N, C-alpha and C positions, 0 to 999 in steps of 0.2 A: 534949713533943714532943720528943724527942730523933733526931738522925740517925747513926748510925754504918755504919763502911768493912769490909769484911774484901776480903782478898785472897789469891790464890796466892801469892805472892812475900811476905809478910808473914813476919818474925819473930817479934818480939816488940814490938806497937803501943798506942797508944794508942784506936784504935778511931776516929781521924779521915779523911780522904780522902787527907792528906799522909800519915798514920801509921795506916796502919789494921791491924787486930786479922787475928790467926791465925782459921784455922777452930773450933781448940781453946779461943780466949781467949773466940771469941763461945758455945761453948757450955757456959763458966765464965761468964759475963757475965751478970748481970740486965738484962732487958728491958723497960723501963718500959711503961706502957699505953699505946697510942698511937705507941709509937717503930718508928723504920724502919732495917730493917739493907738497906745496899746490898752484895752480895755481885760482887766481880770478875768476869768471866767467866774460867775455867781449870778446870787441873785442880787438886783437894784431896786429900787421903791423910789416912784417921781413923788417927792412931798407935794410940788406946788401942782395948782389946778391948772395952769393953763399952757403944761409942756415944756420941752427944752427945744434948741435949735441948736443943735452940735456943728453945725457949720457954714455959718452967716455970707450973706452977698457981698462974693469979692474974694471968699478965702478959698481960693482952687487947690483942686490936686490934692486935697487933703486926705490923708489912710486911717481909717478906723480898724481895728483889726483884733478881736479876739482869740487873748491867748491864755493858757494854761499860767496858773500861779508861779512859777518860774520863768515866766517869759517868754516860753518857747510857743512855738506853732503847731496847734492840735485841728486840723480839720473838723473835730468834732464840738470844739469850745465852742460855747455859746455864754452870753452874757445875759437874763431873762431879766427885762424890766417889767416892775407892776405899775400901770400905769393908771390903776382903780381909781386913785385922786384926782386925775384930771380930769374937770367936768367942763374945760371951756377951752377948743380950739384942738390941733394934734397933739399927740403926744412928743413924736421925734420927728422933728423938721431936719432936711438938708436943703440948704439955698446954695451951697457955692456948688459950682461947676466942676466937672471930672471930678468929684468924690468917688472915694471906693471904700465901701464897708461890707465887713464881712463878720457874720455869727450872732446878728444882734435879734433878737424876739422882745416883741413887744404885745402884753397881756392886759385887755377889761379897758381899754382906752374907753371913758365916758365923755368924752367932749367930742371929736367928729375921727378923723383919720390916725388910724394907729402911726401909721409912716407917711410921711408925705416928703417925694424926691420933689421940689420947686426948682429946680435948675438942667443946664446941661450936660450929656455924656459923661453921665454918672454910671457908674456900676457897685450893685447891690448882689452878693453872691450871702447863699446859706442865712436868708435873713426871714422872718414870720412875724404875724400878728395873729392876736384871737380874740373874738371878745372884744372888738370895738363897736361902738355904737353909729360908728357910721362907716364909711370903707376902710378896708382893712388896709390896705397900699395904693394910696394913691399919687400918679405920676406926672408931673408935668412939666413938659420942655421938650427938648431936641435931643435924639441918640441915647437915650439913657438905655443902659440893661440890666435886667435882672436873669440871675444864674439860680434857680436849685431853690427860691424862696416858694413861700407858700403863704396861702392867708384860709383861716378858715374860723366860720361860728362869727362874722360878722352883721351887724345890723341893717348893713346895704351892701355893696359889690364888694368882692373880694380884692376884684383889683381895680382901678379901673385909670385907662388913661386920659385925660383931661383936654389938654391942646396941645398936643406934639404931634409934630409932621416927623418922627420917624421912633423909631426901636424896638427894641429885640427883647424877646422872653424864654428863656430856655430850662427844660426840665421843671417848670412851677408849677405846685397845685393848686387851686383855688375849689374848695366845700366846704358845704352846708352852710354858704352864707345869704342872708333874707333874700339875696336880690339875684344881677348876674355872679357868675362866675370870672369871668373875663371880660370887661366893656369897652369897644374902642368909642371914645363920645366922636358927635357928629363935627366936632372941630379938630379932628385928629384925621392921620391917614398914614400910610406905609409904615405901618406896625407890623411885627411879623413875629407870630408864635412858633416852636418848636417843641417838639414832643411834652408837649401840655396836657395837662389835666383838669376837668372842672364836673365834678360829680357831687350830686345832693344839693344842691342851690336851687332855692325855689322860685328861680327866673329861669335865663337861657344860661346856659354851658357859655358859649363864647360868641359875643356881639360885636360884629367887625364894619367897621364903617371902611369907605373905601379904598382902593392900593391896600388893602392888610393880605397877611396870606397866615395859613395854618398848614403845617406840615408835620404827618406821623402826630399829630392830638388827638386827645380823646373825650366824649361827651357822653355821660350816660349818668342815669336816674337824677334828672335835671326838671321843675317843673316844669318848664317853658322847654321852647326847642334845643337843641344839643347844640347847632349853629346859626347862626344867625345875620344874614349880609342885608346890612338896612341899605348900603348904597352898591356902586360898582365897580368892577375891575378886581375882585378877592379873588384868591387861589388858594386852592384848598387840594393837598397832594395827601392821600395818603391815611384821610381822617377816621377814625369811627365813632358813630355814635348809636346809641341806642336805649330801650326803656325810658327814652325821657316822655315828660306831659305834655309837651307839641310834635313839632314836622325834627326828625330826625336832621333833613336841612331846607331851610326857609330862607326864604329869597327875596327882596324887594329894591323891584331896581330902582333907580330914580331918570334915566332916560332909556329910552327903546332901542339905543345903538347899541351902548356898553353892557357887559356880560360878566359876570362869572365867569371862573372856570374851575372844576372838580376833577381832581386825575382819582380813579381807586380808590371812591369811600369805599368802607365796610357799615350797610345800616343794618340795624338792627332786625330782626322776622321773627315769627313765631313767640315763643314766651321773651323774649327780647324784643318787639316791637315797639317802639312809639307811638306812643295813643293817636296824635294825630294823623300815623303814616310818618312813611318815609322820607317825603318830597314836598315840598309844595312851592311854585313859584307867584306872589302877588302882584297889581300893579295891573290888573285888567291883563297879563299875559303874554305884555311885553317883557317879562324874563326868559330867559332860558335857562333849566336845568338840565343841562347835558350831560347826563353821567348814570353812570350804573352800579348798583348797588353789589352784583355779585364781582368785583374787583375789575372791571376791564376799564382802560381807559376813557375819560370821556373830554369833550371839548364845548366851546361856548361857541356859536353862531348866531348874527345879528338877523332878525326877519327883517322884509321890505315891507309885510303890511297886506299883500297884496293874498299872499297864501297862508301859510304857516309864519307866525311872527316868532322865528328864533325857535326851531326846529328842536322839542326831543327826542333823542333815541334813549329805545329801552325806560328802565330795566327789562332783564330777562323776565320774564312774566308776567308781562305786560301792560304794565299802567300810562306808556305810551307808545302802541303797535305803530306800523309803516308800510302800508299797506302797497304791494308790488303796484307803480305808476306812479306815487305819493310825490307830490312837486314839494323838492325841498329848498327853495330857493332862495339863499340867505340878499343881503343887500347888496347893491352892488359896490364894490371898492370898498367890501368892509376885510377889516387888517388880518386876513387869514395866510399862512405861512406859506403858502403857495401858490403867490397874483398869478401866475396861471391856468388856475383852476378854472374848469369848464363850466358855466351858469347855465339853465341850473343843474343842482343837484337830483338826481330822479334817481328812486327806486325801480331797479327797471324791470322787464318782465321775467328778464334771467336771472331775478334777484340777487343783483348783484347791484354796487353802486358808483357812480363817477365821480368820484373825491382827486378827479387828480394824479400826481406823481408823486406827492408827498405824504397827504391824504390816504387812509386806506380803510378796510371795513372786510365784517362777516358778510356769510348770506342774510338776505330777510327773505322766508318763505311771506308770500300773497297773503296779508291779513293776519300775519303774525310779528312777533316781537322781534326787533333787529336787535343781531350780539355783537357791539359795534368793537372798531379797537380804532377810536381817530383822535388825530392831534389837531389841534385848534391853537388860535393866543387869543386874549384878554381884548 
C-alpha cells in the first residue's frame, strides 16, 4: 500500500506530500491495489478534451480522499474540478473495483457524463456533478453505493444506473436536470434508494425497474411523474410525491401476476396536487396500486381476471370505492403472507372483510371507500 498526494497548485511532482502530483499526473499514473490518494481541497481544471480515468480496471480497493491543505481530513473539504474543456467522453472515470471516493465535485463537462463508475462495489461519498452535457453520474456495475451525492443542472438524467444488478443510494439529491432525477435502466434491478430527493427535473423524479425500492424518498416539482415503476416487484415505503407534472405514483406492469407494493405514501392534494392525479395503473388494468394517500398501510394482490384484476383499496375520498359484497378474489396461490387466508376476499354486508389471521382491515360502508390496514407481499 502506498500514499500519493495531489495539489491544485502543483506543477509536476513526485506524488509525495512535499512534492505532490497535478491532477493530470494522477490520471496518467498507475495506482496499485489498496493505494491511497489524498487530493488537497481547492479548484482544479481538466485541460484535456477527453477527461481522466483516476482508477483503471485492475486497480482495486483504491481510496481517493479530499483533505485540507495540511493533510487533515475534513468532511467539508471538496476538490472542485472544472471540466468545461472536456468535449469527448466522460470527465472522471473509475474502473477499478472497490474504489472509495470522497469529496469530488465535477462541473461543466461538455463531453458526456460528469462521473462514470464502471466497476463493482465502489463507494462514492459527498461527490457532486453539475452542468454536464450528458448524465451527471452514471453507475455501471454491481453493488455500488453512493452516499450524500448530488447531481444537478445536467442535460440528461441526474443519476442513471445503467446495467447494475444491485446498488444503494442514500441521502442523494438530483435536481433541475433535463431528464429524470434518478433512472434505473431496463437492464438493471435490485437498486435501492433511501432518503433520496428528486425535484425540479424536467421528466420523472424516480424511474424504477423491477425489484427496486424507494424508502423515505421524496419527489416534487418534476415535469412528469414523481415515481414511475416500469416493471414488477418494486417496493415504495413512506415516499412523498407532490406538485409533479404527471402522476404522483405511476405503475406500468409487465405481467398480470407480479405487483408493486406501496406502504404509507404521501401524495399531494389541493395546491400541492400532481397534475395528472395521485395514482395511475397502466397496462390494461393488470396493475394494482393498493395504497392510500392518507398514510394507511397498503399492499399488492394479484387478480385472477374473472373479477377485479388486482383490487385497489382506497384512497379515502373515493378514487377506488369498495361496495359491500364486492368480490375481491385474488389469484389462487398468490404469494400472500397468510397462505391459509380464505378465498375470495369479500366486503361483506356487515362492512367487514375476511382477510385471514394476518391481514386486517377497517370498515367499508356499502358503496363507500375502504380505509384499509392491509399487509401483503410482492
